[in-house]
DRENPA-717904 format. One record per residue (C-alpha): x, y, z. Coordinates in steps of 0.2 Angstrom, whole numbers. Each point is the difference from the previous one (the first is absolute). Last residue first. Example, Ala and Ser with C-alpha at 12.3 -4.5 7.8 and 13.67 -1.06 7.14 Angstrom:
2
<vomar><px>68</px><py>-5</py><pz>36</pz></vomar>
<vomar><px>-6</px><py>-17</py><pz>3</pz></vomar>
END
This chain:
392
<vomar><px>-113</px><py>-181</py><pz>-5</pz></vomar>
<vomar><px>9</px><py>9</py><pz>-15</pz></vomar>
<vomar><px>-10</px><py>16</py><pz>4</pz></vomar>
<vomar><px>5</px><py>0</py><pz>18</pz></vomar>
<vomar><px>18</px><py>-2</py><pz>-5</pz></vomar>
<vomar><px>-1</px><py>14</py><pz>-12</pz></vomar>
<vomar><px>-8</px><py>11</py><pz>13</pz></vomar>
<vomar><px>14</px><py>-4</py><pz>13</pz></vomar>
<vomar><px>14</px><py>3</py><pz>-13</pz></vomar>
<vomar><px>-8</px><py>17</py><pz>-5</pz></vomar>
<vomar><px>-1</px><py>5</py><pz>19</pz></vomar>
<vomar><px>18</px><py>-5</py><pz>2</pz></vomar>
<vomar><px>5</px><py>11</py><pz>-14</pz></vomar>
<vomar><px>-10</px><py>15</py><pz>6</pz></vomar>
<vomar><px>7</px><py>-2</py><pz>17</pz></vomar>
<vomar><px>18</px><py>0</py><pz>-7</pz></vomar>
<vomar><px>-4</px><py>15</py><pz>-11</pz></vomar>
<vomar><px>-6</px><py>9</py><pz>16</pz></vomar>
<vomar><px>15</px><py>-6</py><pz>10</pz></vomar>
<vomar><px>12</px><py>6</py><pz>-14</pz></vomar>
<vomar><px>-7</px><py>17</py><pz>-1</pz></vomar>
<vomar><px>0</px><py>2</py><pz>19</pz></vomar>
<vomar><px>18</px><py>-5</py><pz>2</pz></vomar>
<vomar><px>5</px><py>12</py><pz>-14</pz></vomar>
<vomar><px>-10</px><py>15</py><pz>7</pz></vomar>
<vomar><px>6</px><py>-3</py><pz>18</pz></vomar>
<vomar><px>18</px><py>-2</py><pz>-6</pz></vomar>
<vomar><px>0</px><py>16</py><pz>-10</pz></vomar>
<vomar><px>-9</px><py>10</py><pz>14</pz></vomar>
<vomar><px>14</px><py>-6</py><pz>12</pz></vomar>
<vomar><px>13</px><py>7</py><pz>-12</pz></vomar>
<vomar><px>-9</px><py>17</py><pz>-1</pz></vomar>
<vomar><px>-2</px><py>1</py><pz>19</pz></vomar>
<vomar><px>19</px><py>-4</py><pz>3</pz></vomar>
<vomar><px>5</px><py>15</py><pz>-10</pz></vomar>
<vomar><px>9</px><py>-1</py><pz>-16</pz></vomar>
<vomar><px>-7</px><py>11</py><pz>-13</pz></vomar>
<vomar><px>-6</px><py>17</py><pz>6</pz></vomar>
<vomar><px>7</px><py>0</py><pz>18</pz></vomar>
<vomar><px>17</px><py>-8</py><pz>-6</pz></vomar>
<vomar><px>2</px><py>13</py><pz>-14</pz></vomar>
<vomar><px>-4</px><py>14</py><pz>13</pz></vomar>
<vomar><px>14</px><py>-6</py><pz>12</pz></vomar>
<vomar><px>12</px><py>-1</py><pz>-14</pz></vomar>
<vomar><px>-3</px><py>18</py><pz>-5</pz></vomar>
<vomar><px>2</px><py>4</py><pz>19</pz></vomar>
<vomar><px>17</px><py>-7</py><pz>0</pz></vomar>
<vomar><px>6</px><py>9</py><pz>-16</pz></vomar>
<vomar><px>-6</px><py>17</py><pz>7</pz></vomar>
<vomar><px>9</px><py>-4</py><pz>16</pz></vomar>
<vomar><px>16</px><py>-3</py><pz>-9</pz></vomar>
<vomar><px>-2</px><py>16</py><pz>-10</pz></vomar>
<vomar><px>-4</px><py>10</py><pz>16</pz></vomar>
<vomar><px>15</px><py>-7</py><pz>9</pz></vomar>
<vomar><px>11</px><py>6</py><pz>-14</pz></vomar>
<vomar><px>8</px><py>-13</py><pz>-11</pz></vomar>
<vomar><px>19</px><py>-5</py><pz>2</pz></vomar>
<vomar><px>-4</px><py>-17</py><pz>9</pz></vomar>
<vomar><px>-12</px><py>-4</py><pz>-14</pz></vomar>
<vomar><px>13</px><py>2</py><pz>-13</pz></vomar>
<vomar><px>13</px><py>-9</py><pz>9</pz></vomar>
<vomar><px>-12</px><py>-15</py><pz>2</pz></vomar>
<vomar><px>-3</px><py>1</py><pz>-19</pz></vomar>
<vomar><px>18</px><py>0</py><pz>-4</pz></vomar>
<vomar><px>3</px><py>-15</py><pz>12</pz></vomar>
<vomar><px>-13</px><py>-10</py><pz>-9</pz></vomar>
<vomar><px>7</px><py>4</py><pz>-17</pz></vomar>
<vomar><px>17</px><py>-6</py><pz>6</pz></vomar>
<vomar><px>-8</px><py>-16</py><pz>9</pz></vomar>
<vomar><px>-7</px><py>-6</py><pz>-17</pz></vomar>
<vomar><px>-9</px><py>-17</py><pz>2</pz></vomar>
<vomar><px>-17</px><py>8</py><pz>-5</pz></vomar>
<vomar><px>0</px><py>16</py><pz>-9</pz></vomar>
<vomar><px>-6</px><py>15</py><pz>10</pz></vomar>
<vomar><px>-17</px><py>8</py><pz>5</pz></vomar>
<vomar><px>-1</px><py>15</py><pz>11</pz></vomar>
<vomar><px>-14</px><py>5</py><pz>12</pz></vomar>
<vomar><px>-18</px><py>8</py><pz>1</pz></vomar>
<vomar><px>1</px><py>11</py><pz>-15</pz></vomar>
<vomar><px>18</px><py>-1</py><pz>-6</pz></vomar>
<vomar><px>-5</px><py>-17</py><pz>-8</pz></vomar>
<vomar><px>-18</px><py>-5</py><pz>3</pz></vomar>
<vomar><px>3</px><py>-15</py><pz>11</pz></vomar>
<vomar><px>-12</px><py>-14</py><pz>5</pz></vomar>
<vomar><px>-2</px><py>-9</py><pz>-17</pz></vomar>
<vomar><px>19</px><py>1</py><pz>-2</pz></vomar>
<vomar><px>2</px><py>-12</py><pz>14</pz></vomar>
<vomar><px>-11</px><py>-14</py><pz>-5</pz></vomar>
<vomar><px>9</px><py>-5</py><pz>-15</pz></vomar>
<vomar><px>18</px><py>9</py><pz>-1</pz></vomar>
<vomar><px>7</px><py>17</py><pz>-2</pz></vomar>
<vomar><px>7</px><py>0</py><pz>17</pz></vomar>
<vomar><px>-4</px><py>9</py><pz>17</pz></vomar>
<vomar><px>4</px><py>16</py><pz>9</pz></vomar>
<vomar><px>-14</px><py>7</py><pz>11</pz></vomar>
<vomar><px>-7</px><py>16</py><pz>7</pz></vomar>
<vomar><px>-8</px><py>-2</py><pz>18</pz></vomar>
<vomar><px>-18</px><py>6</py><pz>3</pz></vomar>
<vomar><px>-4</px><py>-14</py><pz>12</pz></vomar>
<vomar><px>-11</px><py>-8</py><pz>-13</pz></vomar>
<vomar><px>15</px><py>1</py><pz>-11</pz></vomar>
<vomar><px>10</px><py>-10</py><pz>12</pz></vomar>
<vomar><px>-13</px><py>-13</py><pz>2</pz></vomar>
<vomar><px>-3</px><py>-2</py><pz>-18</pz></vomar>
<vomar><px>19</px><py>-2</py><pz>-3</pz></vomar>
<vomar><px>2</px><py>-13</py><pz>13</pz></vomar>
<vomar><px>-15</px><py>-10</py><pz>-6</pz></vomar>
<vomar><px>7</px><py>-3</py><pz>-17</pz></vomar>
<vomar><px>-13</px><py>-2</py><pz>-13</pz></vomar>
<vomar><px>5</px><py>-16</py><pz>-9</pz></vomar>
<vomar><px>19</px><py>2</py><pz>-1</pz></vomar>
<vomar><px>15</px><py>-2</py><pz>-11</pz></vomar>
<vomar><px>19</px><py>4</py><pz>1</pz></vomar>
<vomar><px>-2</px><py>11</py><pz>15</pz></vomar>
<vomar><px>9</px><py>16</py><pz>4</pz></vomar>
<vomar><px>-11</px><py>5</py><pz>14</pz></vomar>
<vomar><px>5</px><py>16</py><pz>9</pz></vomar>
<vomar><px>-11</px><py>10</py><pz>12</pz></vomar>
<vomar><px>5</px><py>18</py><pz>3</pz></vomar>
<vomar><px>0</px><py>11</py><pz>15</pz></vomar>
<vomar><px>0</px><py>-13</py><pz>14</pz></vomar>
<vomar><px>-6</px><py>3</py><pz>17</pz></vomar>
<vomar><px>-19</px><py>-4</py><pz>-3</pz></vomar>
<vomar><px>5</px><py>-15</py><pz>-10</pz></vomar>
<vomar><px>8</px><py>-7</py><pz>15</pz></vomar>
<vomar><px>-14</px><py>4</py><pz>12</pz></vomar>
<vomar><px>-12</px><py>-7</py><pz>-13</pz></vomar>
<vomar><px>8</px><py>-17</py><pz>-2</pz></vomar>
<vomar><px>-9</px><py>-9</py><pz>13</pz></vomar>
<vomar><px>5</px><py>-18</py><pz>1</pz></vomar>
<vomar><px>18</px><py>5</py><pz>-3</pz></vomar>
<vomar><px>13</px><py>-12</py><pz>-7</pz></vomar>
<vomar><px>18</px><py>6</py><pz>4</pz></vomar>
<vomar><px>6</px><py>18</py><pz>2</pz></vomar>
<vomar><px>15</px><py>-2</py><pz>-11</pz></vomar>
<vomar><px>10</px><py>17</py><pz>-1</pz></vomar>
<vomar><px>9</px><py>0</py><pz>-17</pz></vomar>
<vomar><px>17</px><py>2</py><pz>-7</pz></vomar>
<vomar><px>7</px><py>0</py><pz>18</pz></vomar>
<vomar><px>15</px><py>-11</py><pz>-4</pz></vomar>
<vomar><px>-7</px><py>-12</py><pz>14</pz></vomar>
<vomar><px>-17</px><py>1</py><pz>-7</pz></vomar>
<vomar><px>4</px><py>-4</py><pz>-18</pz></vomar>
<vomar><px>12</px><py>-14</py><pz>6</pz></vomar>
<vomar><px>-14</px><py>-8</py><pz>11</pz></vomar>
<vomar><px>-12</px><py>0</py><pz>-15</pz></vomar>
<vomar><px>13</px><py>-8</py><pz>-11</pz></vomar>
<vomar><px>4</px><py>-14</py><pz>12</pz></vomar>
<vomar><px>-19</px><py>-3</py><pz>4</pz></vomar>
<vomar><px>-2</px><py>-3</py><pz>-19</pz></vomar>
<vomar><px>-12</px><py>9</py><pz>-12</pz></vomar>
<vomar><px>-16</px><py>-10</py><pz>-4</pz></vomar>
<vomar><px>-4</px><py>-7</py><pz>-17</pz></vomar>
<vomar><px>0</px><py>-19</py><pz>5</pz></vomar>
<vomar><px>-13</px><py>4</py><pz>14</pz></vomar>
<vomar><px>4</px><py>-11</py><pz>15</pz></vomar>
<vomar><px>11</px><py>13</py><pz>8</pz></vomar>
<vomar><px>-14</px><py>12</py><pz>2</pz></vomar>
<vomar><px>7</px><py>17</py><pz>7</pz></vomar>
<vomar><px>-15</px><py>11</py><pz>4</pz></vomar>
<vomar><px>-1</px><py>18</py><pz>-4</pz></vomar>
<vomar><px>5</px><py>18</py><pz>4</pz></vomar>
<vomar><px>15</px><py>8</py><pz>-8</pz></vomar>
<vomar><px>5</px><py>18</py><pz>4</pz></vomar>
<vomar><px>12</px><py>11</py><pz>-9</pz></vomar>
<vomar><px>5</px><py>16</py><pz>8</pz></vomar>
<vomar><px>4</px><py>17</py><pz>-9</pz></vomar>
<vomar><px>5</px><py>16</py><pz>9</pz></vomar>
<vomar><px>18</px><py>1</py><pz>-8</pz></vomar>
<vomar><px>-6</px><py>-5</py><pz>-18</pz></vomar>
<vomar><px>18</px><py>1</py><pz>-8</pz></vomar>
<vomar><px>9</px><py>-16</py><pz>4</pz></vomar>
<vomar><px>-16</px><py>-10</py><pz>5</pz></vomar>
<vomar><px>-8</px><py>1</py><pz>-17</pz></vomar>
<vomar><px>11</px><py>-13</py><pz>-9</pz></vomar>
<vomar><px>-1</px><py>-13</py><pz>15</pz></vomar>
<vomar><px>-19</px><py>3</py><pz>1</pz></vomar>
<vomar><px>-2</px><py>-4</py><pz>-18</pz></vomar>
<vomar><px>10</px><py>-16</py><pz>2</pz></vomar>
<vomar><px>-11</px><py>-5</py><pz>15</pz></vomar>
<vomar><px>-16</px><py>4</py><pz>-10</pz></vomar>
<vomar><px>6</px><py>-10</py><pz>-15</pz></vomar>
<vomar><px>3</px><py>-15</py><pz>12</pz></vomar>
<vomar><px>-18</px><py>2</py><pz>7</pz></vomar>
<vomar><px>-8</px><py>0</py><pz>-17</pz></vomar>
<vomar><px>-15</px><py>-10</py><pz>5</pz></vomar>
<vomar><px>6</px><py>-14</py><pz>-11</pz></vomar>
<vomar><px>15</px><py>-2</py><pz>11</pz></vomar>
<vomar><px>-11</px><py>-3</py><pz>15</pz></vomar>
<vomar><px>-1</px><py>7</py><pz>18</pz></vomar>
<vomar><px>-19</px><py>1</py><pz>1</pz></vomar>
<vomar><px>-6</px><py>18</py><pz>-1</pz></vomar>
<vomar><px>3</px><py>18</py><pz>6</pz></vomar>
<vomar><px>15</px><py>10</py><pz>-7</pz></vomar>
<vomar><px>0</px><py>17</py><pz>8</pz></vomar>
<vomar><px>10</px><py>15</py><pz>-5</pz></vomar>
<vomar><px>2</px><py>12</py><pz>15</pz></vomar>
<vomar><px>5</px><py>18</py><pz>0</pz></vomar>
<vomar><px>7</px><py>6</py><pz>17</pz></vomar>
<vomar><px>1</px><py>15</py><pz>11</pz></vomar>
<vomar><px>-18</px><py>5</py><pz>-5</pz></vomar>
<vomar><px>-7</px><py>-15</py><pz>9</pz></vomar>
<vomar><px>-17</px><py>-4</py><pz>-8</pz></vomar>
<vomar><px>-14</px><py>-6</py><pz>11</pz></vomar>
<vomar><px>-15</px><py>-5</py><pz>-12</pz></vomar>
<vomar><px>-15</px><py>-8</py><pz>9</pz></vomar>
<vomar><px>-12</px><py>13</py><pz>-7</pz></vomar>
<vomar><px>4</px><py>-6</py><pz>-17</pz></vomar>
<vomar><px>-11</px><py>-15</py><pz>2</pz></vomar>
<vomar><px>2</px><py>-19</py><pz>-2</pz></vomar>
<vomar><px>-14</px><py>-6</py><pz>11</pz></vomar>
<vomar><px>-13</px><py>12</py><pz>-8</pz></vomar>
<vomar><px>6</px><py>-4</py><pz>-17</pz></vomar>
<vomar><px>-2</px><py>-18</py><pz>3</pz></vomar>
<vomar><px>9</px><py>-7</py><pz>-15</pz></vomar>
<vomar><px>-5</px><py>-12</py><pz>-14</pz></vomar>
<vomar><px>5</px><py>-18</py><pz>-4</pz></vomar>
<vomar><px>3</px><py>6</py><pz>-18</pz></vomar>
<vomar><px>-12</px><py>10</py><pz>-10</pz></vomar>
<vomar><px>-9</px><py>-15</py><pz>-9</pz></vomar>
<vomar><px>4</px><py>-6</py><pz>-17</pz></vomar>
<vomar><px>-11</px><py>-14</py><pz>-8</pz></vomar>
<vomar><px>4</px><py>-15</py><pz>-9</pz></vomar>
<vomar><px>-13</px><py>-14</py><pz>-3</pz></vomar>
<vomar><px>-8</px><py>8</py><pz>-16</pz></vomar>
<vomar><px>16</px><py>3</py><pz>-9</pz></vomar>
<vomar><px>5</px><py>-18</py><pz>3</pz></vomar>
<vomar><px>13</px><py>-7</py><pz>12</pz></vomar>
<vomar><px>16</px><py>-10</py><pz>-2</pz></vomar>
<vomar><px>1</px><py>3</py><pz>-19</pz></vomar>
<vomar><px>18</px><py>8</py><pz>2</pz></vomar>
<vomar><px>-7</px><py>16</py><pz>-8</pz></vomar>
<vomar><px>-15</px><py>0</py><pz>12</pz></vomar>
<vomar><px>12</px><py>-2</py><pz>15</pz></vomar>
<vomar><px>11</px><py>14</py><pz>-7</pz></vomar>
<vomar><px>-15</px><py>11</py><pz>-2</pz></vomar>
<vomar><px>-5</px><py>-2</py><pz>18</pz></vomar>
<vomar><px>17</px><py>3</py><pz>6</pz></vomar>
<vomar><px>2</px><py>16</py><pz>-10</pz></vomar>
<vomar><px>-17</px><py>6</py><pz>5</pz></vomar>
<vomar><px>4</px><py>1</py><pz>19</pz></vomar>
<vomar><px>-5</px><py>-7</py><pz>16</pz></vomar>
<vomar><px>-8</px><py>-16</py><pz>-7</pz></vomar>
<vomar><px>-16</px><py>-10</py><pz>3</pz></vomar>
<vomar><px>-4</px><py>-17</py><pz>-8</pz></vomar>
<vomar><px>-18</px><py>-3</py><pz>0</pz></vomar>
<vomar><px>-12</px><py>-15</py><pz>-1</pz></vomar>
<vomar><px>15</px><py>-12</py><pz>0</pz></vomar>
<vomar><px>-2</px><py>-14</py><pz>-12</pz></vomar>
<vomar><px>17</px><py>2</py><pz>-9</pz></vomar>
<vomar><px>9</px><py>6</py><pz>15</pz></vomar>
<vomar><px>10</px><py>-16</py><pz>5</pz></vomar>
<vomar><px>4</px><py>-7</py><pz>-17</pz></vomar>
<vomar><px>7</px><py>17</py><pz>-7</pz></vomar>
<vomar><px>8</px><py>4</py><pz>16</pz></vomar>
<vomar><px>10</px><py>-17</py><pz>0</pz></vomar>
<vomar><px>5</px><py>3</py><pz>-19</pz></vomar>
<vomar><px>6</px><py>18</py><pz>4</pz></vomar>
<vomar><px>9</px><py>-6</py><pz>16</pz></vomar>
<vomar><px>10</px><py>-13</py><pz>-10</pz></vomar>
<vomar><px>4</px><py>13</py><pz>-14</pz></vomar>
<vomar><px>6</px><py>12</py><pz>13</pz></vomar>
<vomar><px>11</px><py>-13</py><pz>8</pz></vomar>
<vomar><px>8</px><py>-4</py><pz>-16</pz></vomar>
<vomar><px>3</px><py>18</py><pz>-5</pz></vomar>
<vomar><px>9</px><py>3</py><pz>16</pz></vomar>
<vomar><px>-4</px><py>16</py><pz>10</pz></vomar>
<vomar><px>-13</px><py>14</py><pz>1</pz></vomar>
<vomar><px>-16</px><py>-11</py><pz>-3</pz></vomar>
<vomar><px>4</px><py>-12</py><pz>14</pz></vomar>
<vomar><px>7</px><py>13</py><pz>12</pz></vomar>
<vomar><px>-15</px><py>11</py><pz>0</pz></vomar>
<vomar><px>-15</px><py>4</py><pz>-10</pz></vomar>
<vomar><px>-11</px><py>11</py><pz>10</pz></vomar>
<vomar><px>-16</px><py>0</py><pz>10</pz></vomar>
<vomar><px>-8</px><py>-14</py><pz>-10</pz></vomar>
<vomar><px>-18</px><py>-2</py><pz>8</pz></vomar>
<vomar><px>-9</px><py>-16</py><pz>-3</pz></vomar>
<vomar><px>-19</px><py>-1</py><pz>1</pz></vomar>
<vomar><px>-9</px><py>-16</py><pz>3</pz></vomar>
<vomar><px>-17</px><py>-9</py><pz>-3</pz></vomar>
<vomar><px>-1</px><py>-17</py><pz>8</pz></vomar>
<vomar><px>-2</px><py>-15</py><pz>-12</pz></vomar>
<vomar><px>10</px><py>-12</py><pz>11</pz></vomar>
<vomar><px>13</px><py>-4</py><pz>-13</pz></vomar>
<vomar><px>1</px><py>19</py><pz>-5</pz></vomar>
<vomar><px>2</px><py>5</py><pz>19</pz></vomar>
<vomar><px>15</px><py>-12</py><pz>1</pz></vomar>
<vomar><px>8</px><py>6</py><pz>-16</pz></vomar>
<vomar><px>-2</px><py>18</py><pz>6</pz></vomar>
<vomar><px>7</px><py>-3</py><pz>17</pz></vomar>
<vomar><px>15</px><py>-9</py><pz>-7</pz></vomar>
<vomar><px>5</px><py>15</py><pz>-12</pz></vomar>
<vomar><px>-7</px><py>16</py><pz>8</pz></vomar>
<vomar><px>3</px><py>-7</py><pz>18</pz></vomar>
<vomar><px>18</px><py>-4</py><pz>-6</pz></vomar>
<vomar><px>3</px><py>17</py><pz>-7</pz></vomar>
<vomar><px>-7</px><py>13</py><pz>12</pz></vomar>
<vomar><px>-19</px><py>4</py><pz>3</pz></vomar>
<vomar><px>-15</px><py>-11</py><pz>-4</pz></vomar>
<vomar><px>-18</px><py>6</py><pz>3</pz></vomar>
<vomar><px>-12</px><py>-15</py><pz>2</pz></vomar>
<vomar><px>-19</px><py>0</py><pz>-3</pz></vomar>
<vomar><px>-15</px><py>-9</py><pz>8</pz></vomar>
<vomar><px>11</px><py>-8</py><pz>12</pz></vomar>
<vomar><px>-2</px><py>-19</py><pz>3</pz></vomar>
<vomar><px>9</px><py>-2</py><pz>16</pz></vomar>
<vomar><px>4</px><py>-19</py><pz>-1</pz></vomar>
<vomar><px>4</px><py>0</py><pz>-19</pz></vomar>
<vomar><px>10</px><py>16</py><pz>0</pz></vomar>
<vomar><px>10</px><py>-7</py><pz>15</pz></vomar>
<vomar><px>3</px><py>-16</py><pz>-9</pz></vomar>
<vomar><px>6</px><py>8</py><pz>-16</pz></vomar>
<vomar><px>11</px><py>12</py><pz>9</pz></vomar>
<vomar><px>9</px><py>-14</py><pz>9</pz></vomar>
<vomar><px>2</px><py>-10</py><pz>-17</pz></vomar>
<vomar><px>7</px><py>15</py><pz>-9</pz></vomar>
<vomar><px>13</px><py>3</py><pz>14</pz></vomar>
<vomar><px>4</px><py>-19</py><pz>2</pz></vomar>
<vomar><px>3</px><py>0</py><pz>-19</pz></vomar>
<vomar><px>12</px><py>15</py><pz>1</pz></vomar>
<vomar><px>9</px><py>-9</py><pz>15</pz></vomar>
<vomar><px>3</px><py>-15</py><pz>-10</pz></vomar>
<vomar><px>6</px><py>9</py><pz>-16</pz></vomar>
<vomar><px>13</px><py>9</py><pz>12</pz></vomar>
<vomar><px>3</px><py>18</py><pz>-6</pz></vomar>
<vomar><px>-4</px><py>8</py><pz>17</pz></vomar>
<vomar><px>2</px><py>19</py><pz>2</pz></vomar>
<vomar><px>-18</px><py>4</py><pz>3</pz></vomar>
<vomar><px>-2</px><py>-14</py><pz>12</pz></vomar>
<vomar><px>-19</px><py>-5</py><pz>0</pz></vomar>
<vomar><px>-1</px><py>-17</py><pz>8</pz></vomar>
<vomar><px>-7</px><py>4</py><pz>18</pz></vomar>
<vomar><px>-14</px><py>12</py><pz>-5</pz></vomar>
<vomar><px>-9</px><py>7</py><pz>15</pz></vomar>
<vomar><px>-19</px><py>4</py><pz>-1</pz></vomar>
<vomar><px>-5</px><py>17</py><pz>7</pz></vomar>
<vomar><px>-18</px><py>3</py><pz>4</pz></vomar>
<vomar><px>-5</px><py>18</py><pz>2</pz></vomar>
<vomar><px>-13</px><py>3</py><pz>13</pz></vomar>
<vomar><px>10</px><py>15</py><pz>7</pz></vomar>
<vomar><px>14</px><py>8</py><pz>-10</pz></vomar>
<vomar><px>9</px><py>11</py><pz>13</pz></vomar>
<vomar><px>9</px><py>-14</py><pz>10</pz></vomar>
<vomar><px>0</px><py>-11</py><pz>-16</pz></vomar>
<vomar><px>14</px><py>12</py><pz>-7</pz></vomar>
<vomar><px>11</px><py>-9</py><pz>14</pz></vomar>
<vomar><px>3</px><py>-13</py><pz>-13</pz></vomar>
<vomar><px>14</px><py>11</py><pz>-6</pz></vomar>
<vomar><px>13</px><py>-11</py><pz>9</pz></vomar>
<vomar><px>-2</px><py>-13</py><pz>-13</pz></vomar>
<vomar><px>-14</px><py>-12</py><pz>-5</pz></vomar>
<vomar><px>-1</px><py>-7</py><pz>-18</pz></vomar>
<vomar><px>-16</px><py>7</py><pz>-9</pz></vomar>
<vomar><px>-18</px><py>-4</py><pz>-2</pz></vomar>
<vomar><px>-12</px><py>14</py><pz>6</pz></vomar>
<vomar><px>-18</px><py>-3</py><pz>2</pz></vomar>
<vomar><px>-13</px><py>14</py><pz>-2</pz></vomar>
<vomar><px>-19</px><py>-2</py><pz>3</pz></vomar>
<vomar><px>-8</px><py>14</py><pz>-9</pz></vomar>
<vomar><px>-11</px><py>13</py><pz>8</pz></vomar>
<vomar><px>5</px><py>14</py><pz>-12</pz></vomar>
<vomar><px>10</px><py>8</py><pz>15</pz></vomar>
<vomar><px>9</px><py>-17</py><pz>1</pz></vomar>
<vomar><px>4</px><py>2</py><pz>-19</pz></vomar>
<vomar><px>8</px><py>17</py><pz>3</pz></vomar>
<vomar><px>9</px><py>-4</py><pz>16</pz></vomar>
<vomar><px>9</px><py>-15</py><pz>-9</pz></vomar>
<vomar><px>4</px><py>11</py><pz>-14</pz></vomar>
<vomar><px>7</px><py>13</py><pz>12</pz></vomar>
<vomar><px>11</px><py>-13</py><pz>8</pz></vomar>
<vomar><px>7</px><py>-6</py><pz>-17</pz></vomar>
<vomar><px>17</px><py>8</py><pz>-3</pz></vomar>
<vomar><px>11</px><py>1</py><pz>15</pz></vomar>
<vomar><px>-8</px><py>-12</py><pz>12</pz></vomar>
<vomar><px>-5</px><py>-13</py><pz>-13</pz></vomar>
<vomar><px>17</px><py>0</py><pz>-8</pz></vomar>
<vomar><px>8</px><py>-2</py><pz>17</pz></vomar>
<vomar><px>-12</px><py>-15</py><pz>2</pz></vomar>
<vomar><px>9</px><py>-8</py><pz>-14</pz></vomar>
<vomar><px>-2</px><py>-8</py><pz>-17</pz></vomar>
<vomar><px>-17</px><py>7</py><pz>-3</pz></vomar>
<vomar><px>-18</px><py>-6</py><pz>-1</pz></vomar>
<vomar><px>-16</px><py>10</py><pz>4</pz></vomar>
<vomar><px>-16</px><py>-11</py><pz>0</pz></vomar>
<vomar><px>-17</px><py>8</py><pz>-1</pz></vomar>
<vomar><px>-16</px><py>-8</py><pz>7</pz></vomar>
<vomar><px>-15</px><py>9</py><pz>-5</pz></vomar>
<vomar><px>-12</px><py>4</py><pz>14</pz></vomar>
<vomar><px>-4</px><py>17</py><pz>-8</pz></vomar>
<vomar><px>9</px><py>3</py><pz>-16</pz></vomar>
<vomar><px>-15</px><py>4</py><pz>-11</pz></vomar>
END
């Protein structure tokens, strides 16, 4: 059914394609599909070196941080012209602006499309007026989408409650998936002389980085072997990012060890004892899944997307969001556990990922959804052709 179909994958950066969509591209190409990727070009365009016969179309007017009406219009118009020229059989949209403007463009051109909402970020967590604006915009953009995919039930139900999507449109998929062979416990190399708590993610306030810093300050005085590592990209264009001044201050005062942005996070996870993500809201956080796949216990918050991955006291600990004291207490608790208890927690997480969140399960979901939509689209086109012949 998928053979020779042209499938477009659209995102706000090549970084997103490199980190989250390469397995999806490989799966569709294995099904003999023609795959085109549409995204702004950045340093991660090297993904094409290992992705032969994938066409990459650069986007020149998609700036994820821009709020200029003129620039937003240019983004929509650019997507519209690309879709009209390429004529894909189906379009898969990822990230906010492709989900919005790409869906509208696809609707005007009558091309079936699927949007994936990987999480509700700054726009839904902050000012009420901004949230209302995005609600109205999503409602208009997504109303004709064949499917709208979510990474957790709570986001799916919220979109239904806000009348953005219908109960037949929304479907929950198990995140972006994890390659459990690539993220494997065999890489682990623990240094017994230290106990490392790792924060891995973008350096944003709503990721809970400030709470992680405060918890590290509280723990340092009496956890003698403890180290607190931070890995992630500093994006100054994001309004929710932490400042360079704060980051420099934390490093100079030795509150944390900042390791920069790692293209391969496995060696860092391998050396840590516990991964900590005190986020305010997530879809299905990749950092948690990767750490769990490598049999690391995790500490995270009781919020959408995070609590779905952690069975409290089984594969990790759950704490209230925005509560650095509770976070510090959880870190102390894991520090004081025996190696056997920590390992048991870690492998419970590994089993959970293998059973529910492996990349194979995610790819099966997308394959089935795309196949179903294309079958219905072909049936609809056949019905239209028959009706036109009858009318003649």
